[in-house]
N, CA, C, O and the ligand as a Tripos MOL2 file, in Angstrom:
@<TRIPOS>MOLECULE
protein
  313   311    79     0     0
PROTEIN
NO_CHARGES

@<TRIPOS>ATOM
      1 N           0.8580   -1.1910    0.0000 N.3       1 MET1
      2 CA          0.0000    0.0000    0.0000 C.3       1 MET1
      3 C           0.8910    1.2360    0.0000 C.2       1 MET1
      4 O           1.8550    1.3220    0.7600 O.2       1 MET1
      5 N           0.5590    2.1770   -0.8510 N.am      2 ASN2
      6 CA          1.3610    3.3870   -0.9210 C.3       2 ASN2
      7 C           0.9160    4.3910    0.1480 C.2       2 ASN2
      8 O          -0.0520    4.1610    0.8720 O.2       2 ASN2
      9 N           1.6510    5.5160    0.2280 N.am      3 PHE3
     10 CA          1.3840    6.5060    1.2660 C.3       3 PHE3
     11 C          -0.0110    7.1090    1.1480 C.2       3 PHE3
     12 O          -0.6640    7.3610    2.1610 O.2       3 PHE3
     13 N          -0.4790    7.3440   -0.0940 N.am      4 LYS4
     14 CA         -1.8150    7.9300   -0.2720 C.3       4 LYS4
     15 C          -2.8980    6.9720    0.2060 C.2       4 LYS4
     16 O          -3.9110    7.4090    0.7520 O.2       4 LYS4
     17 N          -2.6950    5.6570    0.0050 N.am      5 GLY5
     18 CA         -3.6630    4.6800    0.4800 C.3       5 GLY5
     19 C          -3.7370    4.6620    1.9950 C.2       5 GLY5
     20 O          -4.8250    4.5660    2.5640 O.2       5 GLY5
     21 N          -2.5860    4.7540    2.6550 N.am      6 ILE6
     22 CA         -2.5460    4.7710    4.1130 C.3       6 ILE6
     23 C          -3.2120    6.0390    4.6290 C.2       6 ILE6
     24 O          -3.9940    5.9990    5.5800 O.2       6 ILE6
     25 N          -2.8950    7.1700    3.9900 N.am      7 LYS7
     26 CA         -3.4630    8.4540    4.4150 C.3       7 LYS7
     27 C          -4.9860    8.4480    4.2530 C.2       7 LYS7
     28 O          -5.6930    8.9520    5.1260 O.2       7 LYS7
     29 N          -5.5020    7.8920    3.1600 N.am      8 SER8
     30 CA         -6.9520    7.8910    2.9600 C.3       8 SER8
     31 C          -7.6360    6.9500    3.9480 C.2       8 SER8
     32 O          -8.7540    7.2260    4.3840 O.2       8 SER8
     33 N          -6.9810    5.8400    4.3100 N.am      9 LYS9
     34 CA         -7.5700    4.9540    5.3260 C.3       9 LYS9
     35 C          -7.5970    5.6330    6.6860 C.2       9 LYS9
     36 O          -8.5660    5.4860    7.4310 O.2       9 LYS9
     37 N          -6.5380    6.3810    7.0190 N.am     10 LEU10
     38 CA         -6.5220    7.1030    8.2890 C.3      10 LEU10
     39 C          -7.6130    8.1670    8.3160 C.2      10 LEU10
     40 O          -8.2760    8.3490    9.3370 O.2      10 LEU10
     41 N          -7.8050    8.8680    7.2040 N.am     11 LEU11
     42 CA         -8.8570    9.8890    7.1420 C.3      11 LEU11
     43 C         -10.2370    9.2520    7.2880 C.2      11 LEU11
     44 O         -11.1180    9.8150    7.9380 O.2      11 LEU11
     45 N         -10.4250    8.0720    6.6810 N.am     12 ARG12
     46 CA        -11.7070    7.3730    6.7970 C.3      12 ARG12
     47 C         -11.9360    6.9400    8.2540 C.2      12 ARG12
     48 O         -13.0490    7.0440    8.7690 O.2      12 ARG12
     49 N         -10.8840    6.4600    8.9040 N.am     13 PHE13
     50 CA        -10.9790    6.0440   10.2990 C.3      13 PHE13
     51 C         -11.3190    7.2420   11.1960 C.2      13 PHE13
     52 O         -12.1540    7.1380   12.0940 O.2      13 PHE13
     53 N         -10.6630    8.3740   10.9400 N.am     14 LYS14
     54 CA        -10.9400    9.5810   11.7290 C.3      14 LYS14
     55 C         -12.3780   10.0440   11.5360 C.2      14 LYS14
     56 O         -13.0290   10.4870   12.4820 O.2      14 LYS14
     57 N         -12.8680    9.9390   10.3010 N.am     15 ARG15
     58 CA        -14.2290   10.3910    9.9980 C.3      15 ARG15
     59 C         -15.2600    9.5720   10.7870 C.2      15 ARG15
     60 O         -16.2830   10.1080   11.2120 O.2      15 ARG15
     61 N         -14.9940    8.2940   10.9780 N.am     16 ILE16
     62 CA        -15.8920    7.4600   11.7740 C.3      16 ILE16
     63 C         -16.0010    8.0230   13.1870 C.2      16 ILE16
     64 O         -17.0920    8.0800   13.7560 O.2      16 ILE16
     65 N         -14.8590    8.4420   13.7550 N.am     17 PHE17
     66 CA        -14.8810    8.9620   15.1180 C.3      17 PHE17
     67 C         -15.4740   10.3620   15.1950 C.2      17 PHE17
     68 O         -16.1930   10.6760   16.1430 O.2      17 PHE17
     69 N         -15.1800   11.2120   14.2030 N.am     18 THR18
     70 CA        -15.7250   12.5650   14.2720 C.3      18 THR18
     71 C         -17.2390   12.5670   14.1320 C.2      18 THR18
     72 O         -17.9080   13.4340   14.6960 O.2      18 THR18
     73 N         -17.7930   11.6120   13.3900 N.am     19 THR19
     74 CA        -19.2440   11.6030   13.2060 C.3      19 THR19
     75 C         -19.9660   10.7760   14.2630 C.2      19 THR19
     76 O         -21.1520   11.0010   14.5060 O.2      19 THR19
     77 N         -19.2800    9.8220   14.8980 N.am     20 ASN20
     78 CA        -19.9960    8.8920   15.7770 C.3      20 ASN20
     79 C         -19.5310    8.8660   17.2280 C.2      20 ASN20
     80 O         -20.2060    8.2640   18.0640 O.2      20 ASN20
     81 N         -18.4050    9.4950   17.5620 N.am     21 TRP21
     82 CA        -17.8670    9.3560   18.9130 C.3      21 TRP21
     83 C         -18.8240    9.9280   19.9750 C.2      21 TRP21
     84 O         -19.0530    9.2960   21.0070 O.2      21 TRP21
     85 N         -19.3740   11.1050   19.7250 N.am     22 VAL22
     86 CA        -20.2700   11.7350   20.6950 C.3      22 VAL22
     87 C         -21.5420   10.8990   20.8680 C.2      22 VAL22
     88 O         -22.0400   10.7440   21.9840 O.2      22 VAL22
     89 N         -22.0580   10.3680   19.7760 N.am     23 ILE23
     90 CA        -23.2510    9.5220   19.8380 C.3      23 ILE23
     91 C         -22.9460    8.2520   20.6110 C.2      23 ILE23
     92 O         -23.7500    7.8080   21.4310 O.2      23 ILE23
     93 N         -21.7740    7.6620   20.3450 N.am     24 PHE24
     94 CA        -21.3870    6.4390   21.0370 C.3      24 PHE24
     95 C         -21.2680    6.6790   22.5450 C.2      24 PHE24
     96 O         -21.7700    5.8920   23.3470 O.2      24 PHE24
     97 N         -20.6000    7.7680   22.9190 N.am     25 VAL25
     98 CA        -20.3810    8.0580   24.3450 C.3      25 VAL25
     99 C         -21.7070    8.3520   25.0530 C.2      25 VAL25
    100 O         -21.8850    7.9990   26.2190 O.2      25 VAL25
    101 N         -22.6310    8.9980   24.3450 N.am     26 SER26
    102 CA        -23.9080    9.3040   24.9860 C.3      26 SER26
    103 C         -24.7020    8.0420   25.3000 C.2      26 SER26
    104 O         -25.4840    8.0170   26.2500 O.2      26 SER26
    105 N         -24.5060    7.0060   24.5130 N.am     27 SER27
    106 CA        -25.2180    5.7600   24.7810 C.3      27 SER27
    107 C         -24.3650    4.7620   25.5700 C.2      27 SER27
    108 O         -24.8750    3.7270   25.9990 O.2      27 SER27
    109 N         -23.0780    5.0560   25.7680 N.am     28 HIS28
    110 CA        -22.1870    4.2110   26.5670 C.3      28 HIS28
    111 C         -21.4820    5.0900   27.5980 C.2      28 HIS28
    112 O         -20.3020    5.3930   27.4240 O.2      28 HIS28
    113 N         -22.1610    5.5070   28.6630 N.am     29 PRO29
    114 CA        -21.5830    6.4610   29.6160 C.3      29 PRO29
    115 C         -20.3440    5.9340   30.3340 C.2      29 PRO29
    116 O         -19.5560    6.7210   30.8570 O.2      29 PRO29
    117 N         -20.1620    4.6280   30.3670 N.am     30 ARG30
    118 CA        -18.9730    4.0790   31.0160 C.3      30 ARG30
    119 C         -17.6870    4.4980   30.2780 C.2      30 ARG30
    120 O         -16.6140    4.5750   30.8770 O.2      30 ARG30
    121 N         -17.8130    4.7640   28.9780 N.am     31 ASP31
    122 CA        -16.6510    5.1670   28.1820 C.3      31 ASP31
    123 C         -16.4790    6.6850   28.1330 C.2      31 ASP31
    124 O         -15.5880    7.1790   27.4420 O.2      31 ASP31
    125 N         -17.3050    7.4200   28.8440 N.am     32 ASP32
    126 CA        -17.2270    8.8800   28.8500 C.3      32 ASP32
    127 C         -16.2180    9.3290   29.9080 C.2      32 ASP32
    128 O         -16.5930    9.9120   30.9250 O.2      32 ASP32
    129 N         -14.9440    9.0570   29.6620 N.am     33 THR33
    130 CA        -13.8860    9.4090   30.6140 C.3      33 THR33
    131 C         -12.8360   10.2740   29.9160 C.2      33 THR33
    132 O         -12.7260   10.2740   28.6900 O.2      33 THR33
    133 N         -12.0680   11.0090   30.7220 N.am     34 ASP34
    134 CA        -10.9950   11.8280   30.1640 C.3      34 ASP34
    135 C          -9.9550   10.9640   29.4700 C.2      34 ASP34
    136 O          -9.3440   11.3800   28.4860 O.2      34 ASP34
    137 N          -9.7590    9.7610   29.9890 N.am     35 TYR35
    138 CA         -8.7800    8.8480   29.3970 C.3      35 TYR35
    139 C          -9.1180    8.5720   27.9290 C.2      35 TYR35
    140 O          -8.2480    8.6880   27.0660 O.2      35 TYR35
    141 N         -10.3570    8.2140   27.6410 N.am     36 TYR36
    142 CA        -10.7550    7.9310   26.2650 C.3      36 TYR36
    143 C         -10.8250    9.2080   25.4230 C.2      36 TYR36
    144 O         -10.4060    9.2200   24.2660 O.2      36 TYR36
    145 N         -11.3590   10.2790   26.0150 N.am     37 HIS37
    146 CA        -11.4790   11.5260   25.2510 C.3      37 HIS37
    147 C         -10.1150   12.0580   24.8220 C.2      37 HIS37
    148 O          -9.9640   12.5240   23.6930 O.2      37 HIS37
    149 N          -9.1190   11.9970   25.7070 N.am     38 SER38
    150 CA         -7.7950   12.5060   25.3340 C.3      38 SER38
    151 C          -7.1460   11.6080   24.2870 C.2      38 SER38
    152 O          -6.4700   12.0990   23.3830 O.2      38 SER38
    153 N          -7.3440   10.3020   24.4000 N.am     39 GLY39
    154 CA         -6.7850    9.3980   23.3940 C.3      39 GLY39
    155 C          -7.3970    9.6030   22.0330 C.2      39 GLY39
    156 O          -6.6920    9.5970   21.0250 O.2      39 GLY39
    157 N          -8.7100    9.7860   21.9910 N.am     40 ILE40
    158 CA         -9.3950   10.0140   20.7170 C.3      40 ILE40
    159 C          -9.0050   11.3680   20.1350 C.2      40 ILE40
    160 O          -8.7800   11.4900   18.9310 O.2      40 ILE40
    161 N          -8.9240   12.3970   21.0000 N.am     41 ALA41
    162 CA         -8.5280   13.7240   20.5110 C.3      41 ALA41
    163 C          -7.1140   13.6870   19.9510 C.2      41 ALA41
    164 O          -6.8270   14.3340   18.9440 O.2      41 ALA41
    165 N          -6.2270   12.9310   20.5990 N.am     42 ASN42
    166 CA         -4.8590   12.7920   20.1010 C.3      42 ASN42
    167 C          -4.8380   12.0770   18.7540 C.2      42 ASN42
    168 O          -4.0910   12.4600   17.8540 O.2      42 ASN42
    169 N          -5.6570   11.0400   18.6180 N.am     43 MET43
    170 CA         -5.7280   10.3000   17.3620 C.3      43 MET43
    171 C          -6.2670   11.1860   16.2340 C.2      43 MET43
    172 O          -5.8240   11.0740   15.0910 O.2      43 MET43
    173 N          -7.2270   12.0680   16.5550 N.am     44 LEU44
    174 CA         -7.7970   12.9260   15.5200 C.3      44 LEU44
    175 C          -6.7940   13.9630   15.0170 C.2      44 LEU44
    176 O          -6.9330   14.4730   13.9060 O.2      44 LEU44
    177 N          -5.7710   14.2790   15.8400 N.am     45 LYS45
    178 CA         -4.7310   15.2190   15.4160 C.3      45 LYS45
    179 C          -3.5960   14.5220   14.6760 C.2      45 LYS45
    180 O          -2.6990   15.1810   14.1490 O.2      45 LYS45
    181 N          -3.6320   13.1970   14.6350 N.am     46 CYS46
    182 CA         -2.5360   12.4250   14.0370 C.3      46 CYS46
    183 C          -2.3730   12.7720   12.5610 C.2      46 CYS46
    184 O          -3.3510   12.9200   11.8290 O.2      46 CYS46
    185 N          -1.1310   12.8950   12.1490 N.am     47 GLY47
    186 CA         -0.8430   13.1660   10.7460 C.3      47 GLY47
    187 C          -1.0510   14.6060   10.3500 C.2      47 GLY47
    188 O          -0.9840   14.9330    9.1650 O.2      47 GLY47
    189 N          -1.3010   15.4800   11.3130 N.am     48 SER48
    190 CA         -1.4090   16.8990   11.0020 C.3      48 SER48
    191 C          -0.2200   17.6010   11.6460 C.2      48 SER48
    192 O           0.4720   17.0190   12.4810 O.2      48 SER48
    193 N           0.0100   18.8170   11.2690 N.am     49 SER49
    194 CA          1.1630   19.5410   11.7920 C.3      49 SER49
    195 C           0.9780   19.9370   13.2580 C.2      49 SER49
    196 O           1.8890   20.4990   13.8650 O.2      49 SER49
    197 N          -0.2060   19.6440   13.8360 N.am     50 LYS50
    198 CA         -0.4400   19.9390   15.2520 C.3      50 LYS50
    199 C           0.4460   19.0820   16.1510 C.2      50 LYS50
    200 O           0.7430   19.4730   17.2800 O.2      50 LYS50
    201 N           0.8740   17.9090   15.6580 N.am     51 ASN51
    202 CA          1.7710   17.0300   16.4110 C.3      51 ASN51
    203 C           3.2310   17.2980   16.0790 C.2      51 ASN51
    204 O           4.1130   16.6050   16.5850 O.2      51 ASN51
    205 N           3.4970   18.2750   15.2510 N.am     52 GLY52
    206 CA          4.8520   18.5700   14.8160 C.3      52 GLY52
    207 C           5.1150   18.0020   13.4430 C.2      52 GLY52
    208 O           4.3600   17.1640   12.9510 O.2      52 GLY52
    209 N           6.1810   18.4560   12.8290 N.am     53 PHE53
    210 CA          6.4950   17.9910   11.4740 C.3      53 PHE53
    211 C           7.9880   18.1590   11.2250 C.2      53 PHE53
    212 O           8.6870   18.8450   11.9710 O.2      53 PHE53
    213 N           8.4530   17.5270   10.1780 N.am     54 ALA54
    214 CA          9.8410   17.6590    9.7370 C.3      54 ALA54
    215 C           9.8350   17.9940    8.2630 C.2      54 ALA54
    216 O           8.9300   17.5890    7.5340 O.2      54 ALA54
    217 N          10.8300   18.7260    7.8210 N.am     55 THR55
    218 CA         10.9640   19.0190    6.3990 C.3      55 THR55
    219 C          12.2580   18.3870    5.8970 C.2      55 THR55
    220 O          13.2970   18.4240    6.5560 O.2      55 THR55
    221 N          12.1520   17.8140    4.7220 N.am     56 TYR56
    222 CA         13.3000   17.1590    4.1000 C.3      56 TYR56
    223 C          13.4960   17.7270    2.7030 C.2      56 TYR56
    224 O          12.5210   18.0480    2.0230 O.2      56 TYR56
    225 N          14.7360   17.8520    2.2710 N.am     57 PRO57
    226 CA         14.9460   18.2900    0.8860 C.3      57 PRO57
    227 C          14.5400   17.1770   -0.0730 C.2      57 PRO57
    228 O          14.6510   15.9930    0.2480 O.2      57 PRO57
    229 N          14.0780   17.5630   -1.2280 N.am     58 CYS58
    230 CA         13.6530   16.6030   -2.2400 C.3      58 CYS58
    231 C          14.8570   15.8010   -2.7140 C.2      58 CYS58
    232 O          15.8630   16.3730   -3.1310 O.2      58 CYS58
    233 N          14.7530   14.4580   -2.6490 N.am     59 LEU59
    234 CA         15.8620   13.6130   -3.0860 C.3      59 LEU59
    235 C          15.9300   13.5290   -4.6040 C.2      59 LEU59
    236 O          16.9610   13.1500   -5.1600 O.2      59 LEU59
    237 N          14.8310   13.8810   -5.2840 N.am     60 GLY60
    238 CA         14.8150   13.8180   -6.7360 C.3      60 GLY60
    239 C          15.5580   14.9870   -7.3630 C.2      60 GLY60
    240 O          16.4890   14.7930   -8.1450 O.2      60 GLY60
    241 N          15.1510   16.1840   -7.0220 N.am     61 CYS61
    242 CA         15.7490   17.3600   -7.6580 C.3      61 CYS61
    243 C          16.6820   18.1090   -6.7140 C.2      61 CYS61
    244 O          17.5280   18.8800   -7.1680 O.2      61 CYS61
    245 N          16.5420   17.8920   -5.3990 N.am     62 GLY62
    246 CA         17.4300   18.5490   -4.4440 C.3      62 GLY62
    247 C          17.0730   19.9940   -4.1720 C.2      62 GLY62
    248 O          17.7550   20.6600   -3.3930 O.2      62 GLY62
    249 N          16.0130   20.4940   -4.7990 N.am     63 GLN63
    250 CA         15.6830   21.9090   -4.6260 C.3      63 GLN63
    251 C          14.4220   22.0960   -3.7770 C.2      63 GLN63
    252 O          14.3660   23.0000   -2.9440 O.2      63 GLN63
    253 N          13.4340   21.2650   -3.9790 N.am     64 GLY64
    254 CA         12.1870   21.4090   -3.2430 C.3      64 GLY64
    255 C          12.2900   20.7960   -1.8680 C.2      64 GLY64
    256 O          13.2860   20.1520   -1.5390 O.2      64 GLY64
    257 N          11.2560   20.9950   -1.0580 N.am     65 GLN65
    258 CA         11.2120   20.4100    0.2730 C.3      65 GLN65
    259 C           9.9020   19.6620    0.4490 C.2      65 GLN65
    260 O           8.8710   20.0430   -0.1050 O.2      65 GLN65
    261 N           9.9590   18.5880    1.2310 N.am     66 HIS66
    262 CA          8.7820   17.8240    1.5800 C.3      66 HIS66
    263 C           8.5230   17.9850    3.0620 C.2      66 HIS66
    264 O           9.4510   17.9190    3.8680 O.2      66 HIS66
    265 N           7.2850   18.1930    3.4220 N.am     67 LYS67
    266 CA          6.9010   18.3160    4.8270 C.3      67 LYS67
    267 C           6.2250   17.0140    5.2420 C.2      67 LYS67
    268 O           5.2750   16.5670    4.6010 O.2      67 LYS67
    269 N           6.7220   16.4150    6.3140 N.am     68 VAL68
    270 CA          6.1650   15.1670    6.8230 C.3      68 VAL68
    271 C           5.6310   15.4260    8.2310 C.2      68 VAL68
    272 O           6.3810   15.7760    9.1420 O.2      68 VAL68
    273 N           4.3190   15.2480    8.3870 N.am     69 ASP69
    274 CA          3.6990   15.4580    9.6920 C.3      69 ASP69
    275 C           3.9090   14.2270   10.5650 C.2      69 ASP69
    276 O           3.8450   13.0980   10.0780 O.2      69 ASP69
    277 N           4.1580   14.4420   11.8530 N.am     70 PHE70
    278 CA          4.4070   13.3340   12.7720 C.3      70 PHE70
    279 C           3.1060   12.6490   13.1420 C.2      70 PHE70
    280 O           2.0320   13.2500   13.1130 O.2      70 PHE70
    281 N           3.2290   11.3770   13.4910 N.am     71 SER71
    282 CA          2.0600   10.6260   13.9390 C.3      71 SER71
    283 C           1.8470   10.8510   15.4410 C.2      71 SER71
    284 O           2.6910   11.4350   16.1210 O.2      71 SER71
    285 N           0.7080   10.3780   15.9400 N.am     72 CYS72
    286 CA          0.3820   10.5860   17.3500 C.3      72 CYS72
    287 C           1.0130    9.5270   18.2460 C.2      72 CYS72
    288 O           1.2040    9.7650   19.4390 O.2      72 CYS72
    289 N           1.3370    8.3730   17.6940 N.am     73 LYS73
    290 CA          1.9010    7.2390   18.4500 C.3      73 LYS73
    291 C           0.9760    6.7950   19.5850 C.2      73 LYS73
    292 O           1.4220    6.2590   20.5990 O.2      73 LYS73
    293 N          -0.3100    7.0310   19.3890 N.am     74 GLY74
    294 CA         -1.2800    6.6680   20.4080 C.3      74 GLY74
    295 C          -1.8230    5.2540   20.2100 C.2      74 GLY74
    296 O          -1.7140    4.6910   19.1210 O.2      74 GLY74
    297 N          -2.3960    4.6940   21.2410 N.am     75 LYS75
    298 CA         -2.9140    3.3260   21.1580 C.3      75 LYS75
    299 C          -4.2330    3.2480   20.4030 C.2      75 LYS75
    300 O          -4.6360    2.1540   20.0080 O.2      75 LYS75
    301 N          -4.9290    4.3790   20.1850 N.am     76 TYR76
    302 CA         -6.1900    4.3580   19.4620 C.3      76 TYR76
    303 C          -5.9980    4.5630   17.9790 C.2      76 TYR76
    304 O          -6.9650    4.5130   17.2190 O.2      76 TYR76
    305 N          -4.7790    4.7920   17.5530 N.am     77 CYS77
    306 CA         -4.5030    5.1080   16.1550 C.3      77 CYS77
    307 C          -4.1720    3.8410   15.3890 C.2      77 CYS77
    308 O          -3.4110    3.0080   15.8820 O.2      77 CYS77
    309 N          -4.7210    3.6780   14.2020 N.am     78 PRO78
    310 CA         -4.3900    2.4790   13.4320 C.3      78 PRO78
    311 C          -3.0090    2.5860   12.8430 C.2      78 PRO78
    312 O          -2.5560    1.6680   12.1600 O.2      78 PRO78
    313 ZN         -1.6780    8.2870   15.0420 Zn       79 ZN79
@<TRIPOS>BOND
     1     1     2 1
     2     2     3 1
     3     3     4 2
     4     3     5 am
     5     5     6 1
     6     6     7 1
     7     7     8 2
     8     7     9 am
     9     9    10 1
    10    10    11 1
    11    11    12 2
    12    11    13 am
    13    13    14 1
    14    14    15 1
    15    15    16 2
    16    15    17 am
    17    17    18 1
    18    18    19 1
    19    19    20 2
    20    19    21 am
    21    21    22 1
    22    22    23 1
    23    23    24 2
    24    23    25 am
    25    25    26 1
    26    26    27 1
    27    27    28 2
    28    27    29 am
    29    29    30 1
    30    30    31 1
    31    31    32 2
    32    31    33 am
    33    33    34 1
    34    34    35 1
    35    35    36 2
    36    35    37 am
    37    37    38 1
    38    38    39 1
    39    39    40 2
    40    39    41 am
    41    41    42 1
    42    42    43 1
    43    43    44 2
    44    43    45 am
    45    45    46 1
    46    46    47 1
    47    47    48 2
    48    47    49 am
    49    49    50 1
    50    50    51 1
    51    51    52 2
    52    51    53 am
    53    53    54 1
    54    54    55 1
    55    55    56 2
    56    55    57 am
    57    57    58 1
    58    58    59 1
    59    59    60 2
    60    59    61 am
    61    61    62 1
    62    62    63 1
    63    63    64 2
    64    63    65 am
    65    65    66 1
    66    66    67 1
    67    67    68 2
    68    67    69 am
    69    69    70 1
    70    70    71 1
    71    71    72 2
    72    71    73 am
    73    73    74 1
    74    74    75 1
    75    75    76 2
    76    75    77 am
    77    77    78 1
    78    78    79 1
    79    79    80 2
    80    79    81 am
    81    81    82 1
    82    82    83 1
    83    83    84 2
    84    83    85 am
    85    85    86 1
    86    86    87 1
    87    87    88 2
    88    87    89 am
    89    89    90 1
    90    90    91 1
    91    91    92 2
    92    91    93 am
    93    93    94 1
    94    94    95 1
    95    95    96 2
    96    95    97 am
    97    97    98 1
    98    98    99 1
    99    99   100 2
   100    99   101 am
   101   101   102 1
   102   102   103 1
   103   103   104 2
   104   103   105 am
   105   105   106 1
   106   106   107 1
   107   107   108 2
   108   107   109 am
   109   109   110 1
   110   110   111 1
   111   111   112 2
   112   111   113 am
   113   113   114 1
   114   114   115 1
   115   115   116 2
   116   115   117 am
   117   117   118 1
   118   118   119 1
   119   119   120 2
   120   119   121 am
   121   121   122 1
   122   122   123 1
   123   123   124 2
   124   123   125 am
   125   125   126 1
   126   126   127 1
   127   127   128 2
   128   127   129 am
   129   129   130 1
   130   130   131 1
   131   131   132 2
   132   131   133 am
   133   133   134 1
   134   134   135 1
   135   135   136 2
   136   135   137 am
   137   137   138 1
   138   138   139 1
   139   139   140 2
   140   139   141 am
   141   141   142 1
   142   142   143 1
   143   143   144 2
   144   143   145 am
   145   145   146 1
   146   146   147 1
   147   147   148 2
   148   147   149 am
   149   149   150 1
   150   150   151 1
   151   151   152 2
   152   151   153 am
   153   153   154 1
   154   154   155 1
   155   155   156 2
   156   155   157 am
   157   157   158 1
   158   158   159 1
   159   159   160 2
   160   159   161 am
   161   161   162 1
   162   162   163 1
   163   163   164 2
   164   163   165 am
   165   165   166 1
   166   166   167 1
   167   167   168 2
   168   167   169 am
   169   169   170 1
   170   170   171 1
   171   171   172 2
   172   171   173 am
   173   173   174 1
   174   174   175 1
   175   175   176 2
   176   175   177 am
   177   177   178 1
   178   178   179 1
   179   179   180 2
   180   179   181 am
   181   181   182 1
   182   182   183 1
   183   183   184 2
   184   183   185 am
   185   185   186 1
   186   186   187 1
   187   187   188 2
   188   187   189 am
   189   189   190 1
   190   190   191 1
   191   191   192 2
   192   191   193 am
   193   193   194 1
   194   194   195 1
   195   195   196 2
   196   195   197 am
   197   197   198 1
   198   198   199 1
   199   199   200 2
   200   199   201 am
   201   201   202 1
   202   202   203 1
   203   203   204 2
   204   203   205 am
   205   205   206 1
   206   206   207 1
   207   207   208 2
   208   207   209 am
   209   209   210 1
   210   210   211 1
   211   211   212 2
   212   211   213 am
   213   213   214 1
   214   214   215 1
   215   215   216 2
   216   215   217 am
   217   217   218 1
   218   218   219 1
   219   219   220 2
   220   219   221 am
   221   221   222 1
   222   222   223 1
   223   223   224 2
   224   223   225 am
   225   225   226 1
   226   226   227 1
   227   227   228 2
   228   227   229 am
   229   229   230 1
   230   230   231 1
   231   231   232 2
   232   231   233 am
   233   233   234 1
   234   234   235 1
   235   235   236 2
   236   235   237 am
   237   237   238 1
   238   238   239 1
   239   239   240 2
   240   239   241 am
   241   241   242 1
   242   242   243 1
   243   243   244 2
   244   243   245 am
   245   245   246 1
   246   246   247 1
   247   247   248 2
   248   247   249 am
   249   249   250 1
   250   250   251 1
   251   251   252 2
   252   251   253 am
   253   253   254 1
   254   254   255 1
   255   255   256 2
   256   255   257 am
   257   257   258 1
   258   258   259 1
   259   259   260 2
   260   259   261 am
   261   261   262 1
   262   262   263 1
   263   263   264 2
   264   263   265 am
   265   265   266 1
   266   266   267 1
   267   267   268 2
   268   267   269 am
   269   269   270 1
   270   270   271 1
   271   271   272 2
   272   271   273 am
   273   273   274 1
   274   274   275 1
   275   275   276 2
   276   275   277 am
   277   277   278 1
   278   278   279 1
   279   279   280 2
   280   279   281 am
   281   281   282 1
   282   282   283 1
   283   283   284 2
   284   283   285 am
   285   285   286 1
   286   286   287 1
   287   287   288 2
   288   287   289 am
   289   289   290 1
   290   290   291 1
   291   291   292 2
   292   291   293 am
   293   293   294 1
   294   294   295 1
   295   295   296 2
   296   295   297 am
   297   297   298 1
   298   298   299 1
   299   299   300 2
   300   299   301 am
   301   301   302 1
   302   302   303 1
   303   303   304 2
   304   303   305 am
   305   305   306 1
   306   306   307 1
   307   307   308 2
   308   307   309 am
   309   309   310 1
   310   310   311 1
   311   311   312 2
@<TRIPOS>SUBSTRUCTURE
     1 MET1         2 RESIDUE 1 A MET
     2 ASN2         6 RESIDUE 1 A ASN
     3 PHE3        10 RESIDUE 1 A PHE
     4 LYS4        14 RESIDUE 1 A LYS
     5 GLY5        18 RESIDUE 1 A GLY
     6 ILE6        22 RESIDUE 1 A ILE
     7 LYS7        26 RESIDUE 1 A LYS
     8 SER8        30 RESIDUE 1 A SER
     9 LYS9        34 RESIDUE 1 A LYS
    10 LEU10       38 RESIDUE 1 A LEU
    11 LEU11       42 RESIDUE 1 A LEU
    12 ARG12       46 RESIDUE 1 A ARG
    13 PHE13       50 RESIDUE 1 A PHE
    14 LYS14       54 RESIDUE 1 A LYS
    15 ARG15       58 RESIDUE 1 A ARG
    16 ILE16       62 RESIDUE 1 A ILE
    17 PHE17       66 RESIDUE 1 A PHE
    18 THR18       70 RESIDUE 1 A THR
    19 THR19       74 RESIDUE 1 A THR
    20 ASN20       78 RESIDUE 1 A ASN
    21 TRP21       82 RESIDUE 1 A TRP
    22 VAL22       86 RESIDUE 1 A VAL
    23 ILE23       90 RESIDUE 1 A ILE
    24 PHE24       94 RESIDUE 1 A PHE
    25 VAL25       98 RESIDUE 1 A VAL
    26 SER26      102 RESIDUE 1 A SER
    27 SER27      106 RESIDUE 1 A SER
    28 HIS28      110 RESIDUE 1 A HIS
    29 PRO29      114 RESIDUE 1 A PRO
    30 ARG30      118 RESIDUE 1 A ARG
    31 ASP31      122 RESIDUE 1 A ASP
    32 ASP32      126 RESIDUE 1 A ASP
    33 THR33      130 RESIDUE 1 A THR
    34 ASP34      134 RESIDUE 1 A ASP
    35 TYR35      138 RESIDUE 1 A TYR
    36 TYR36      142 RESIDUE 1 A TYR
    37 HIS37      146 RESIDUE 1 A HIS
    38 SER38      150 RESIDUE 1 A SER
    39 GLY39      154 RESIDUE 1 A GLY
    40 ILE40      158 RESIDUE 1 A ILE
    41 ALA41      162 RESIDUE 1 A ALA
    42 ASN42      166 RESIDUE 1 A ASN
    43 MET43      170 RESIDUE 1 A MET
    44 LEU44      174 RESIDUE 1 A LEU
    45 LYS45      178 RESIDUE 1 A LYS
    46 CYS46      182 RESIDUE 1 A CYS
    47 GLY47      186 RESIDUE 1 A GLY
    48 SER48      190 RESIDUE 1 A SER
    49 SER49      194 RESIDUE 1 A SER
    50 LYS50      198 RESIDUE 1 A LYS
    51 ASN51      202 RESIDUE 1 A ASN
    52 GLY52      206 RESIDUE 1 A GLY
    53 PHE53      210 RESIDUE 1 A PHE
    54 ALA54      214 RESIDUE 1 A ALA
    55 THR55      218 RESIDUE 1 A THR
    56 TYR56      222 RESIDUE 1 A TYR
    57 PRO57      226 RESIDUE 1 A PRO
    58 CYS58      230 RESIDUE 1 A CYS
    59 LEU59      234 RESIDUE 1 A LEU
    60 GLY60      238 RESIDUE 1 A GLY
    61 CYS61      242 RESIDUE 1 A CYS
    62 GLY62      246 RESIDUE 1 A GLY
    63 GLN63      250 RESIDUE 1 A GLN
    64 GLY64      254 RESIDUE 1 A GLY
    65 GLN65      258 RESIDUE 1 A GLN
    66 HIS66      262 RESIDUE 1 A HIS
    67 LYS67      266 RESIDUE 1 A LYS
    68 VAL68      270 RESIDUE 1 A VAL
    69 ASP69      274 RESIDUE 1 A ASP
    70 PHE70      278 RESIDUE 1 A PHE
    71 SER71      282 RESIDUE 1 A SER
    72 CYS72      286 RESIDUE 1 A CYS
    73 LYS73      290 RESIDUE 1 A LYS
    74 GLY74      294 RESIDUE 1 A GLY
    75 LYS75      298 RESIDUE 1 A LYS
    76 TYR76      302 RESIDUE 1 A TYR
    77 CYS77      306 RESIDUE 1 A CYS
    78 PRO78      310 RESIDUE 1 A PRO
    79 ZN79       313 GROUP 0 **** ****
């Protein structure tokens, strides 16, 4: 699987949580804890520059730069 395939699967996974997490928690109050909320919030920031990023020079032409966003390294992240 290439990088775009991984990125689109992560976006699909995040979309499931953004649309259903509040509904799920409202019907499962036992999971309505700061522990789960912080883990899910961290996972939703994964792959964005909110977790930090690195820039690398382009290995092909040597002139451009690529920005790589860091992952969350959380247990809720696929
Ligand atoms: Zn992650």
